C-alpha positions in Angstrom: 71.7 130.5 130.1 73.3 127.4 131.6 73.1 124.1 129.7 70.3 122.6 131.8 68.1 125.7 131.2 68.9 125.4 127.5 67.7 121.8 127.5 64.4 122.8 129.2 63.7 125.3 126.4 64.2 122.7 123.5 61.3 122.2 121.2 59.4 118.9 121.0 60.0 118.7 117.3 62.4 116.5 115.1 65.8 117.9 114.5 69.6 117.6 114.8 71.7 118.4 117.8 75.4 119.3 117.8 77.3 118.6 121.0 80.3 120.9 121.7 83.3 120.7 124.1 84.7 123.5 126.2 86.6 124.9 123.2 83.5 125.1 121.1 84.5 122.2 118.9 81.6 120.0 117.6 82.3 116.6 119.0 79.1 114.8 118.2 76.1 115.1 115.9 72.9 113.3 116.5 69.3 113.3 115.2 66.0 113.1 117.2 62.3 112.6 116.6 61.8 114.7 119.7 64.7 117.1 120.4 63.9 117.9 124.0 63.5 114.2 125.0 66.6 113.0 123.2 69.0 115.7 124.4 67.6 115.5 127.9 68.6 111.8 128.0 72.3 112.8 127.9 72.0 114.7 131.2 70.3 111.9 133.1 72.0 109.1 134.9 71.3 105.8 133.3 72.9 102.4 133.5 71.9 101.8 129.9 74.5 104.4 128.7 77.5 102.8 127.0 81.0 103.7 128.0 81.3 105.8 124.9 78.2 107.8 125.8 79.5 108.3 129.3 82.7 109.6 128.0 80.9 111.9 125.6 78.8 113.3 128.5 81.9 114.3 130.4 83.1 116.3 127.4 79.8 118.2 126.6 80.1 121.9 127.5 77.4 123.3 125.2 75.2 122.3 122.3 73.3 123.8 119.3 70.3 122.4 117.5 68.6 122.6 114.2 64.9 121.9 114.2 63.3 120.1 111.1 59.7 119.6 110.0 60.1 115.8 109.7 62.2 113.0 111.2 63.3 112.1 107.6 64.9 115.6 107.3 66.7 115.1 110.6 68.2 111.8 109.4 69.4 113.4 106.1 70.8 116.5 107.9 72.6 114.4 110.4 74.1 112.3 107.6 75.2 115.4 105.8 76.7 117.1 108.9 78.6 114.0 110.0 80.1 113.7 106.5 81.2 117.4 106.5 82.3 117.9 110.1 83.5 114.3 111.0 83.0 114.8 114.8 85.4 112.7 116.9 82.6 110.9 118.9 80.7 109.9 115.7 83.9 108.3 114.4 84.4 106.5 117.7 80.8 105.2 117.8 80.6 104.1 114.2 81.3 100.5 113.3 85.0 100.2 113.2 84.9 97.7 110.3 85.6 99.2 106.9 83.3 99.3 103.9 83.7 96.2 101.7 82.2 94.2 98.8 81.4 90.7 97.9 83.1 89.5 94.7 82.5 86.5 92.4 85.5 86.0 90.2 84.4 85.4 86.6 87.6 84.5 84.8 90.0 81.6 85.3 89.3 77.9 85.6 88.6 78.1 89.4 86.3 81.1 90.2 86.4 82.6 93.7 83.7 83.9 96.0 85.3 86.3 98.5 85.4 89.6 100.3 87.2 92.6 98.9 87.8 96.2 99.9 87.4 97.8 96.5 85.7 97.5 93.1 87.9 97.0 90.0 86.8 97.2 86.3 88.0 93.6 85.7 84.8 91.9 84.6 84.2 90.3 88.0 80.8 90.5 89.8 80.8 92.9 92.8 78.0 93.4 95.3 77.9 96.3 97.8 79.3 98.5 99.3 78.4 97.0 102.7 79.0 98.9 106.0 79.9 95.8 108.1 82.8 93.7 107.2 81.9 91.3 110.0 78.4 90.7 108.5 79.9 90.1 105.0 82.5 87.6 106.4 79.7 85.8 108.3 77.5 85.6 105.2 80.3 84.3 102.9 81.3 81.7 105.5 77.7 80.6 106.0 77.1 80.2 102.3 80.4 78.3 101.8 79.6 75.9 104.6 76.1 75.4 103.4 77.3 74.4 99.9 80.5 72.8 101.1 82.7 75.0 99.0 85.2 75.9 101.8 88.2 74.6 100.0 91.5 74.9 102.0 93.6 74.7 98.8 93.0 78.1 97.3 95.6 77.3 94.5 93.4 74.3 93.6 96.1 71.6 93.2 95.0 68.1 92.1 95.0 66.8 95.7 92.1 66.6 98.2 92.3 69.4 100.7 91.9 69.0 104.5 88.4 70.4 104.3 87.4 67.7 101.9 88.2 65.1 104.5 86.1 67.1 107.0 83.1 67.3 104.7 83.4 71.0 104.1 84.6 70.8 100.5 82.8 69.0 97.6 86.1 68.3 95.9 86.7 71.4 93.8 90.4 71.0 94.6 90.7 67.8 92.5 87.4 66.7 90.9 86.4 68.1 87.5 82.8 67.2 88.1 82.9 69.2 91.4 84.3 72.2 89.5 81.2 72.2 87.2 79.0 71.9 90.3 80.9 74.8 91.9 80.2 77.1 89.0 76.5 76.3 89.2 76.6 77.1 92.9 78.2 80.5 92.2 75.4 81.2 89.7 72.9 80.5 92.5 74.8 82.8 94.8 74.8 85.6 92.2 71.1 85.2 91.7 70.5 85.4 95.5 72.5 88.6 95.8 70.7 90.1 92.8 67.4 89.3 94.4 66.2 87.0 91.5 66.3 83.7 93.4 65.9 83.2 97.1 66.0 79.4 97.0 69.2 79.3 99.1 67.4 81.0 102.0 64.5 78.6 101.8 66.9 75.6 101.9 68.7 77.1 104.9 65.4 77.7 106.7 64.4 74.1 106.1 67.7 72.8 107.5 67.4 75.2 110.5 63.9 73.8 111.3 65.1 70.2 110.9 68.1 70.8 113.2 65.8 72.4 115.8 63.3 69.5 115.6 66.2 67.1 116.2 67.1 69.1 119.3 70.4 70.2 117.6 69.9 73.8 118.8 73.6 74.8 118.2 73.3 74.0 114.5 69.9 75.6 114.3 71.3 78.8 115.9 74.2 78.8 113.4 71.7 78.6 110.5 69.7 81.4 112.1 72.7 83.7 112.4 73.8 83.0 108.9 70.3 83.7 107.5 70.2 87.0 109.4 73.6 88.0 107.9 72.6 87.1 104.4 69.2 88.9 104.6 70.9 92.0 105.9 73.2 92.0 102.8 70.3 91.4 100.4 68.5 94.3 102.0 71.5 96.5 101.3 71.6 95.3 97.7 67.9 96.3 97.3 68.8 99.8 98.6 71.6 100.1 96.1 69.5 98.8 93.2 66.7 101.1 94.0 69.0 104.1 94.2 71.0 103.4 91.1 67.8 103.2 89.1 68.0 107.0 89.3 64.2 107.4 89.8 62.4 110.7 89.9 60.3 110.6 93.1 57.7 112.9 94.4 57.0 112.5 98.1 54.3 113.9 100.4 54.3 113.6 104.1 51.5 114.7 106.5 52.6 116.8 109.5 50.9 117.3 112.8 49.9 120.9 112.3 47.5 119.9 109.4 50.2 120.8 106.9 52.1 118.7 104.4 55.6 118.7 103.0 56.7 117.8 99.5 60.1 116.4 98.6 61.6 115.8 95.2 64.1 113.1 95.3 66.5 111.7 92.7 68.7 108.8 93.6 70.2 109.5 97.0 69.6 113.3 97.0 66.8 115.5 98.0 66.6 118.2 95.3 63.7 120.2 96.6 61.4 120.5 99.7 58.5 122.7 100.6 55.9 122.9 103.4 52.3 123.9 102.7 48.8 123.6 103.9 46.1 122.0 101.7 43.6 124.6 102.9 45.8 127.3 101.3 45.4 125.7 97.8 42.6 124.3 95.8 43.4 121.1 93.9 44.3 122.8 90.6 46.7 125.2 92.3 48.3 122.4 94.3 48.8 120.3 91.2 50.2 123.2 89.3 52.6 124.1 92.1 54.0 120.6 92.4 54.1 120.1 88.6 56.1 123.4 88.2 58.6 122.2 90.8 59.0 118.8 89.1 59.6 120.4 85.7 62.1 122.8 87.2 64.2 120.5 89.4 64.0 117.2 87.5 64.5 118.9 84.2 67.6 120.8 85.4 69.2 117.7 86.9 71.3 116.2 84.1 72.3 113.0 86.1 71.8 110.0 83.8 73.1 107.3 86.1 74.1 106.9 89.8 76.8 104.7 91.2 76.3 104.2 95.0 79.7 104.6 96.5 80.8 104.2 100.1 80.1 107.9 100.8 76.6 107.5 99.4 75.3 104.4 101.0 74.1 106.0 104.3 71.9 108.6 102.5 70.6 106.0 100.1 69.6 103.8 102.9 67.8 106.6 104.8 65.8 107.5 101.7 65.0 103.9 100.9 63.8 103.1 104.5 61.7 106.3 104.5 59.9 105.5 101.3 59.2 102.0 102.5 57.8 103.2 105.7 54.1 104.1 106.3 54.8 107.8 107.1 54.7 109.1 103.5 53.0 108.7 100.1 55.2 108.7 97.0 55.0 108.8 93.3 57.7 107.4 91.0 57.8 109.2 87.7 59.0 107.0 84.8 62.3 107.6 83.1 60.5 109.2 80.1 58.5 111.5 82.3 59.5 114.5 80.3 58.0 113.0 77.2 54.6 112.4 78.8 52.3 114.6 80.8 53.4 114.5 84.4 50.5 116.9 85.3 48.0 114.0 85.0 50.0 111.6 87.1 50.5 114.2 89.8 46.8 115.1 89.8 45.8 111.5 90.3 48.4 111.1 93.0 47.2 114.1 95.0 43.6 113.2 94.5 44.2 109.8 96.1 46.5 111.2 98.8 44.2 113.9 100.0 40.9 111.9 99.7 39.6 114.4 97.2 37.6 111.8 95.3 38.2 108.3 96.7 39.8 106.6 99.6 43.5 107.1 99.8 46.2 104.5 100.3 50.0 104.7 100.2 51.1 103.7 96.7 53.4 104.5 93.9 53.2 104.2 90.1 
């Protein structure tokens, strides 16, 4: 069967496709909500194709595919296969910027707020990992300009720096009062990145609106771009915080063939999944089946804490985005779930999800 015939026979289901070169090497791994439509697009002429896609197309000699029940599974499988196989075109198409962190130095008389490539156990505050160095640099620069803490004398001599004369430094290079103010600013930045105080964003938005109303569209656009960068990083921090909480999560997703799929998730890992039809179970059997799975998979998992590393961030973000979408219902079991009766919580969850007693709505406990 030639490759075009193979494309025609693809299913209209979610899944992962693996492109191969003439030697049979896997050169690209992709995911799709609809395998047939997605893979077909590679063999159509389109001006929208990037140069990298065009180069990939010239090297495709064959492909394999792995169908999945849900788009979520396709995302997770793609992430796993790319990590294991490291196909050349996935590496080429990935953001070339390396993973990085934001750091607030906690010791010394003059603390620093800067970008770093690694985390050290040195008492400093670290935020990340982040996948785009460019976004981190933009966010840091935007925050520094907003608070006027872009000091051009990093050694902090007792002499005003050039940026002070340009209005970009509050005088932390030579004024003791400015140093105290600077420390308060760093506390605000820490609270922002921790998600406990978004006042900085509100102030930036006000200045953006004011600049726009004064027809200073260049300044307004700068504030807008800085806000986008900062919000992107705060979102990533929310992903990391959620994952590192090491929650025990029961997920149910409805499928098109009147069936459902259950996932048991801990941190950034799917421990268990199973497809079933509600018609095949009465409520008591369904609750008992899920409860048995919970007791088995969560009880046998001895993980007590999760640190999200560079290798984990992609899977963590996929799970977080999935749970926050409208395609699934999920239940978060508390940390002491094994000391309470999970059966009751699961029964209530399924009762709501399947409209067995009252109107259902996506929720978690």
